[in-house]
C-alpha positions in Angstrom: 140.1 120.6 98.7 138.0 120.1 95.6 137.0 121.4 92.7 133.4 119.2 92.6 129.7 120.9 92.6 127.8 121.7 96.6 127.1 118.4 97.6 123.2 118.5 97.8 123.4 114.8 100.5 124.7 118.3 102.7 121.0 119.3 103.3 119.3 115.3 102.5 121.3 114.7 105.7 120.5 117.8 107.6 116.7 117.4 106.5 117.0 113.6 107.4 115.3 114.8 110.8 112.3 116.1 109.6 111.0 112.0 108.8 109.3 110.6 109.5 107.3 113.1 110.6 106.5 116.0 110.0 107.6 115.0 106.0 106.7 111.2 105.1 109.3 111.4 102.1 112.6 113.2 101.3 114.0 112.8 98.4 116.9 114.5 95.3 116.3 115.4 91.9 116.1 112.0 90.8 112.9 110.8 92.1 111.6 114.4 91.7 112.3 113.5 87.8 110.5 110.7 87.6 106.9 112.5 88.7 105.0 113.1 85.8 101.7 115.0 87.6 101.3 116.6 90.8 99.4 113.3 92.2 102.4 111.6 91.1 104.2 113.9 94.5 105.0 111.3 97.7 103.4 114.2 101.0 103.7 115.5 102.9 107.4 115.4 100.8 110.4 117.5 100.2 113.0 117.2 97.1 116.6 118.5 97.2 117.3 120.0 94.4 120.6 121.7 92.7 120.7 124.3 90.9 123.4 126.6 89.8 127.3 126.9 90.1 129.0 130.6 89.8 132.4 131.7 90.3 132.7 135.0 92.6 135.8 136.7 90.7 139.6 136.4 92.9 142.8 137.1 92.6 143.5 133.9 90.1 144.9 132.0 92.6 143.6 127.9 92.1 141.4 128.0 95.3 137.8 130.2 94.9 134.3 130.7 96.0 131.6 129.5 94.4 128.0 130.6 95.3 126.4 126.9 94.4 122.1 127.7 94.2 119.5 124.3 95.6 115.8 124.4 96.5 114.3 123.0 97.9 110.5 121.8 96.8 107.9 120.5 98.7 104.5 119.0 98.6 101.9 119.0 100.4 97.6 117.8 99.9 96.0 121.5 98.8 92.8 122.0 100.3 92.6 125.8 99.7 90.8 126.7 97.1 94.0 127.4 94.1 97.0 129.3 95.2 95.2 130.5 98.7 95.5 126.5 99.1 98.7 126.9 101.6 97.1 125.1 104.4 97.9 124.8 107.9 100.0 121.7 106.8 102.5 123.9 104.7 103.3 126.8 106.2 104.8 125.0 109.4 106.6 122.2 107.1 108.0 125.7 105.5 109.3 126.8 108.7 110.4 124.1 110.0 113.0 123.2 106.6 113.9 127.0 106.7 114.9 126.4 110.4 116.6 123.2 109.6 118.9 125.2 106.9 119.0 128.8 107.1 122.3 130.1 108.9 123.4 126.6 109.4 127.6 125.3 107.2 127.5 122.1 105.7 131.0 121.4 106.2 135.0 122.8 106.1 134.4 124.0 102.6 131.5 126.3 102.8 132.4 129.7 103.7 129.2 131.2 104.7 126.0 129.5 106.3 123.1 129.0 104.5 120.8 131.7 103.5 117.3 131.9 102.2 116.9 133.4 98.9 112.9 133.2 97.9 109.8 131.3 98.4 107.2 130.4 95.8 104.5 127.9 94.6 106.2 126.0 91.4 102.8 124.4 91.1 98.9 123.0 92.4 95.7 121.2 91.7 92.6 120.6 93.7 94.3 117.5 95.0 98.2 118.9 95.6 99.9 121.9 95.6 103.8 122.9 95.1 106.1 125.0 96.8 109.6 125.7 96.5 111.8 126.9 98.6 115.8 128.8 97.0 118.6 128.9 99.1 122.0 129.5 98.5 125.6 129.0 100.2 129.5 129.9 99.1 131.7 127.2 99.1 135.6 127.3 98.5 136.8 125.5 94.9 139.9 124.6 93.5 143.3 124.6 95.5 145.6 122.1 94.3 148.0 123.7 91.2 148.4 122.8 88.4 151.6 120.7 87.3 154.0 122.6 85.5 
């Protein structure tokens, strides 16, 4: 058993069937952090981002349940006016990403299926709209006894 943080590579693998269509790009925080302006995002593209983890209080044993939060940022061309730019392109794309993730149990250490928490527009301009869906999954960490 591992005490490592939840691996977002599992999420990237799960979303891989959506490339090259409908997603032309699938990346992580590495690629996301290199974008300096909205026009720099690959479109349509998705970026899997690691979020916070927190422990669920238990009985004090070494194995513990951790809540892991992660996000999937989706960039598309914004053909609408401002925040109303949820175009015909992004709504089905968001739906396909959610369909791939909601309820899926990512690996033997997960104790729940993935749950959707929220979705919101992060930013937009005349050419690009950036949407973020936030998800949560519980997984087991620890399990090894400390040597005495």
